[in-house]
C-alpha positions, 0 to 999 in steps of 0.5 A, spaced: 592 535 537 591 529 533 586 527 528 582 520 529 585 515 524 580 511 520 576 506 523 580 502 520 587 503 523 588 501 529 587 506 534 580 507 529 573 505 532 566 507 530 561 506 533 559 499 536 563 496 531 570 493 530 568 488 535 576 485 538 577 492 537 586 492 534 586 485 534 581 486 529 585 491 524 591 485 523 585 480 519 586 479 513 582 485 508 580 481 503 576 476 509 575 483 513 571 485 507 568 479 505 566 478 513 564 486 513 560 486 506 556 480 508 555 483 515 551 489 512 547 486 506 544 483 514 543 489 517 541 491 510 535 485 511 534 487 519 532 495 517 527 493 512 523 488 517 525 494 521 522 499 517 517 494 515 513 494 522 515 502 523 511 503 516 506 499 520 504 503 526 505 509 520 499 506 516 495 506 523 496 513 526 495 515 518 489 511 517 485 515 524 477 518 522 473 521 527 465 523 525 463 530 524 456 532 523 454 535 516 450 540 517 448 541 509 446 533 509 444 534 516 447 527 518 455 525 521 460 522 516 466 519 518 473 523 516 480 522 514 483 525 520 490 525 516 490 528 509 493 524 504 498 529 501 501 531 509 501 523 511 505 522 505 510 528 506 509 526 514 510 519 516 510 515 510 516 519 507 520 518 513 517 510 514 520 509 507 527 514 507 529 513 515 534 509 515 537 514 510 535 520 514 538 516 520 545 515 518 546 522 517 544 525 524 546 518 527 552 520 523 553 527 524 552 526 533 557 521 533 562 525 530 562 530 534 558 534 530 564 533 524 561 531 517 564 525 515 563 518 513 556 516 508 552 522 511 550 527 506 552 522 499 549 517 502 542 522 501 544 524 494 545 518 492 539 514 494 535 520 490 539 519 484 536 511 485 530 513 488 528 517 481 532 514 476 531 506 478 525 506 481 521 510 476 525 506 470 522 500 474 516 502 474 515 504 468 516 496 466 513 494 470 505 497 467 504 492 461 504 493 455 499 498 452 496 500 459 498 506 463 497 509 470 498 516 470 498 522 476 492 526 478 494 529 482 498 532 478 498 540 482 500 535 487 506 533 484 508 539 481 509 541 488 513 536 490 518 535 483 519 543 484 522 542 489 525 535 489 530 539 483 530 545 488 532 541 494 539 539 491 540 546 488 541 549 495 545 545 497 550 548 493 547 554 495 550 554 502 556 549 500 559 554 495 555 561 496 555 566 502 560 562 506 564 556 501 564 551 506 561 553 513 554 551 513 551 557 518 546 557 522 541 561 517 542 556 512 541 550 517 535 554 519 533 555 512 534 549 510 530 544 516 524 549 514 523 549 507 521 542 509 515 546 514 513 550 506 514 543 502 508 541 507 505 546 507 504 548 498 503 541 497 497 541 502 495 547 498 495 544 491 492 537 494 486 542 496 486 546 490 487 553 493 491 554 486 486 552 480 480 556 477 476 551 481 478 553 487 478 550 494 475 542 494 470 541 499 472 535 505 473 529 503 467 523 505 468 515 506 463 516 502 465 520 496 465 517 488 473 515 489 480 510 489 479 511 497 473 507 500 474 504 507 469 500 507 471 498 516 470 505 518 464 507 516 459 509 520 450 506 519 449 513 516 454 513 510 453 505 509 445 507 509 445 512 504 449 508 499 445 501 499 439 507 498 443 510 492 444 502 489 437 501 490 434 507 486 439 505 480 438 497 480 431 496 484 429 496 490 428 487 491 434 486 490 438 482 498 443 485 502 447 481 499 447 483 491 448 490 495 454 488 497 457 485 490 455 492 487 460 496 492 465 491 491 464 493 485 464 500 485 468 501 491 476 497 490 480 500 497 485 503 495 492 502 499 498 507 502 505 508 500 506 505 508 502 499 504 505 497 499 513 496 502 511 493 507 507 487 503 513 488 499 519 486 505 514 482 507 515 477 501 521 478 500 524 475 507 518 471 508 513 474 513 507 474 513 503 478 508 498 481 508 491 481 504 492 488 499 485 487 495 479 484 496 476 477 492 473 483 488 477 488 486 483 482 484 478 480 479 478 487 476 485 489 476 488 484 474 483 484 467 484 492 468 477 494 469 474 500 471 469 503 476 462 505 475 464 513 474 469 515 476 475 517 472 479 512 468 485 508 470 487 504 464 487 506 457 489 506 451 495 509 449 493 512 442 497 512 436 501 519 435 500 522 430 504 523 423 508 530 424 506 535 420 507 536 413 506 528 412 501 527 406 498 522 411 496 526 416 488 529 418 487 535 418 483 534 424 482 528 430 475 525 433 476 520 439 470 514 440 470 510 447 466 507 452 462 512 457 465 507 462 470 502 462 464 496 467 456 495 468 454 491 473 447 489 472 442 484 475 441 478 472 433 478 471 433 487 469 433 483 462 437 489 459 443 492 460 444 498 456 451 500 454 454 508 453 458 509 447 462 518 447 465 521 441 468 527 443 473 532 439 471 533 432 463 531 431 462 536 424 463 528 420 459 521 420 464 516 424 463 508 425 466 503 428 464 496 429 462 492 435 461 485 438 460 481 444 465 477 447 464 471 451 469 471 459 466 466 464 458 467 461 457 464 455 453 466 448 445 465 449 446 460 455 447 468 459 446 473 455 444 474 446 449 476 443 451 481 438 456 484 432 454 491 428 457 497 426 455 504 431 454 510 427 455 516 430 451 522 426 456 529 424 453 532 432 450 525 435 456 525 442 452 519 444 450 512 443 447 507 447 448 500 445 443 495 449 444 487 450 439 483 453 439 479 459 437 471 459 433 470 467 434 463 468 431 459 474 438 455 476 443 459 482 450 460 479 456 466 481 456 472 478 460 472 470 461 477 465 462 477 459 466 484 454 463 489 448 470 490 445 470 496 439 473 495 432 476 498 426 473 507 427 474 511 421 469 516 418 464 516 413 469 520 408 476 519 409 477 525 413 479 525 420 484 520 424 478 516 428 481 513 435 479 509 439 481 510 447 479 504 449 477 499 446 474 493 451 467 493 457 466 490 463 459 488 464 459 484 468 451 479 471 450 478 478 446 473 480 438 473 482 437 466 483 438 465 490 438 458 494 438 462 501 439 463 507 440 457 513 438 460 519 435 458 526 430 463 528 434 466 534 441 464 537 438 461 543 432 457 546 430 455 552 425 449 554 423 445 560 423 438 559 415 433 560 417 429 567 418 423 561 423 423 555 420 427 549 422 429 543 422 437 541 423 440 534 427 445 533 425 449 527 430 451 522 428 456 516 430 460 509 430 466 506 432 471 502 430 466 496 428 459 496 431 456 489 431 450 488 434 443 492 438 444 497 441 441 503 445 442 511 448 438 516 446 439 523 449 435 530 449 436 536 454 439 541 455 437 549 456 443 554 454 442 560 448 437 559 451 431 557 449 427 551 447 420 553 444 425 560 440 429 559 439 429 551 440 424 545 445 426 541 443 427 534 447 429 527 445 427 519 442 431 513 437 436 514 434 436 506 429 443 503 425 442 497 425 447 491 421 452 495 421 448 501 423 454 506 422 450 513 424 445 516 425 441 522 431 437 527 428 432 532 432 431 538 431 427 542 430 430 550 432 425 556 428 426 562 431 429 569 430 431 576 432 439 575 432 442 582 437 448 581 441 447 575 441 449 568 444 444 561 445 446 556 447 444 549 448 446 542 446 445 534 451 447 529 449 447 522 454 448 517 456 446 509 450 448 506 449 445 499 446 447 493 449 454 492 445 457 499 448 460 505 448 460 513 446 467 517 452 471 518 448 474 523 446 469 526 453 466 532 458 462 529 458 468 523 458 464 516 462 457 517 456 455 522 450 456 526 450 455 533 443 454 537 444 454 543 438 449 548 437 451 555 435 446 560 431 450 564 431 448 571 430 454 578 430 460 575 434 464 580 439 460 580 439 460 572 440 468 573 447 466 577 449 461 574 450 465 567 451 472 570 457 469 572 459 465 567 459 472 563 463 474 569 469 471 567 468 469 560 469 477 559 474 477 565 476 471 559 475 475 553 479 480 556 486 477 558 486 473 551 487 481 547 491 483 552 496 479 550 494 476 543 496 481 538 503 480 541 503 472 542 502 473 534 508 477 533 512 472 535 508 466 532 509 470 525 517 471 527 518 464 527 514 461 523 516 461 514 510 467 511 507 467 519 504 461 519 500 464 512 501 456 510 496 454 514 490 459 512 485 457 506 480 464 506 475 463 500 477 456 499 483 458 497 487 453 497 494 454 501 500 456 497 506 452 500 513 456 502 517 455 496 525 455 498 527 462 498 522 463 503 525 457 508 533 461 505 529 468 507 527 464 514 533 462 515 537 467 515 532 473 518 528 469 523 533 473 529 531 480 526 524 478 527 525 476 534 529 482 535 523 486 533 517 482 535 520 485 542 516 492 539 509 493 541 503 492 537 500 497 533 494 496 536 497 501 543 495 509 544 494 508 536 499 506 533 504 511 536 508 506 541 510 501 535 512 508 532 517 509 538 520 503 539 521 501 532 524 509 530 529 507 536 530 499 534 532 503 526 537 509 529 540 502 532 541 498 525 542 503 523 548 506 527 550 498 526 550 499 518 555 506 519 560 503 522 560 496 518 559 501 510 564 505 514 569 499 514 568 496 508 570 502 504 574 503 508 579 496 508 577 497 500 580 503 498 575 506 496 572 514 498 566 513 503 563 516 499 563 512 494 560 507 499 555 512 501 552 512 494 553 505 491 553 500 496 549 504 501 544 508 498 542 501 494 542 497 501 537 502 504 533 504 497 530 497 494 525 495 499 522 503 496 524 498 488 520 493 490 514 497 495 514 502 489 513 496 484 506 493 486 503 500 487 504 501 480 501 495 479 495 494 482 493 502 483 490 506 478 494 512 477 502 514 477 501 518 485 503 514 489 509 510 486 511 516 482 509 521 488 512 518 494 520 518 490 519 526 488 516 527 495 521 522 499 527 526 495 525 533 498 524 531 506 531 527 505 534 535 504 529 538 508 529 533 514 535 528 513 539 534 512 536 540 514 535 538 522 542 536 524 546 541 519 542 546 522 543 544 530 550 543 528 551 550 526 547 552 531 553 549 536 560 550 531 556 559 532 556 559 539 562 552 542 568 553 545 574 554 542 575 545 539 584 544 539 581 538 533 576 542 530 583 548 530 588 541 528 582 539 522 582 547 519 586 551 521 590 550 515 584 548 511 586 554 505 579 553 502 576 557 510 581 561 508 574 567 508 574 564 516 581 568 518 588 567 520 590 560 522 589 560 529 585 565 531 579 563 525 573 563 528 570 555 528 563 553 523 559 547 521 564 545 515 561 541 510 566 541 504 564 542 498 568 538 494 566 530 490 559 532 493 557 539 490 559 534 483 555 529 485 550 534 486 550 538 480 550 531 476 544 529 481 541 535 479 542 536 472 539 528 471 533 530 475 531 535 470 531 529 465 527 525 469 523 530 470 521 532 462 521 525 460 515 523 465 511 530 461 513 529 455 510 521 457 504 524 459 503 527 453 505 522 448 502 516 451 497 518 456 500 516 461 508 516 466 508 510 467 507 504 463 505 506 454 508 501 447 513 496 448 518 501 445 517 506 449 516 504 456 524 500 455 527 507 451 525 510 457 527 505 462 534 504 458 534 511 459 534 513 465 538 506 467 543 510 462 542 516 467 543 512 474 550 509 471 552 516 468 551 519 475 555 512 479 560 514 474 561 520 474 561 522 481 565 514 483 570 519 479 570 525 483 570 521 489 577 518 487 579 524 483 579 528 489 582 522 494 588 521 490 585 514 487 585 508 490 588 509 497 587 506 503 590 507 510 595 504 515 
């Protein structure tokens, strides 16, 4: 029995390629290498785009909420169905690593349960790139002086431990009791580590391994970063509103309450949304709006929600080493109680709390000074500067700043208080300033008001002669200043000129005026069996006023539907028929709108975002790179637009279809990568840890970088890497190896297996040639060596992150010198891994040997 030849020689082949069979094998190796490389790069773009769709379905699935009755509070509250840790280690990890996992699964089944080609080495190579290069990029992505630290430390310890143990376990099953053979119990154990990891991480997330004990269930009203606005029920909104009104005054308008919520509870996004946004930025897709306008403002200046855990800190300089005469014997810290305050303009003053910790035996002092932001000194607040003193034993100090209340309408403004020169009175204490600046947002209370009609519709019965009818327009929730609003009439069933005189103009409200009238001439008509309607539309208010978003038309325009009544019975029949038709039209649009929008986004650069403009922002035109990437990837976009939208079956239909699509593209990548390595005369193992690992992991790198920059903590970036690396082994290798090992344990005699391994000296323990027991053979060789090198690099990386947490205050960011030194070290480890693995693989193959 002949062993099948390599894919790039005559008689060889993969699942899809070579497309032209043996005729393609006669082409120039240089030409084939160029074509395969370009095709591989294009397929990597395709798998990234369909992974974007896949992650969208995962985001839809894991964001599901449910309402449960809270016995203690006596109300229904909204809870997350998916635990965040479980979601990250199951569907999220599968989404970010689907190409690598499916590549290994497909490779095993396509090659009749033989391990050949790219599979296992792709898993290890991708893990090396994820842990070393992605974390290096995340470290330097944080602005100098800021840090991101891991908040859920127990969960991180669990995933980091398993991310190393998973690869050490590979050494055990490759070199342990059954060298070069994976036995069924080893395959099953590898797969069962997956639910074990999930269970332990879930227990760590719940606090079962800490002294504080299990944590209570989290509802959406918890003071936490993952606050979800659109999933809150009425009881939760009412409770939150009551808290804010109790703290800041009962006279606040709904708009002011909404502003406080936006400041205090910014949303936190999953790694799935970051992955989708990163992919769409790369390939000119429709952008994902990750954060609200207010949240962007807060993130851009490094602000912090009130009362929540600090996300960004100014890292203290390390103390001099022991024995240094300048080293202090005691250390104290001065910090703001929180890094952002919000205050109503009419509050008169705001109190900023400054706290000290550490040594409390000495008198400490720190200078302070107010600084302008959008708010200006004297116009919006009274500037102050001076020195705050902490007496011995005093742990808190209050700084009061007066706020100027004016009658003019203006946007929310902010200013800052900066601390400097922390010191002790006698110089015997080392005083560290943790945060040197706090932001204060002044929320304007001089509202010009909200403009609306009293009702959404009105019925009038015209007189027998032409008449002029006045329609009232109200101004509420404020009446400061003069304002105007445009109005116009629009015909519906009533015809302009026949039933009414078309009217338009500008309606003016004087200061403190709360009602004005729009006058429309109504024509006299002999109406017996008809009902005619027209609309009066309000648009473009000035003077700081807004249109009532709760009225017909929403926040951009208010619509008053005017019905010129005739016979009541006829009017009711016409209205009922129109309502039925309207329902049918709306159902028809809903059934096709989302799917149609997918194709619209697929054929437009940036998904058509150039036509959108939100909150008055000017649209950003596509760049040259956007046009080029769109032109290159539009076939993929159109193909993957066939995947059903996430709205069907809560995202599960999209999940299954996109997973199938990923599998199809992965089969093509498997063939192209094998062909590329073959014609370039390099082993499959080297192709896997370089070309394939890079191509499948680059989108994850951009997603993790975005998560590191946007999130207040490092869990989404660092924790996602350690979790995914563990899942890659337990699921990507455990599942196919379990199936393959069981297959060979019960399979009939295979001539191909004996032709491959009957005379292999490394498998002598299976029996004599010709009578050897069959088994699932995974030659350790260069794979085991690559795993050893990676395990050493992984341990070094985890130790580095622990040191950074102790010295810099967080795993990511920190002082510039420490950032770039850490990133350089991790980059060196990655190149060391690639170099040593390549050397071992080439040595095993006898150098760059081409197949003939």
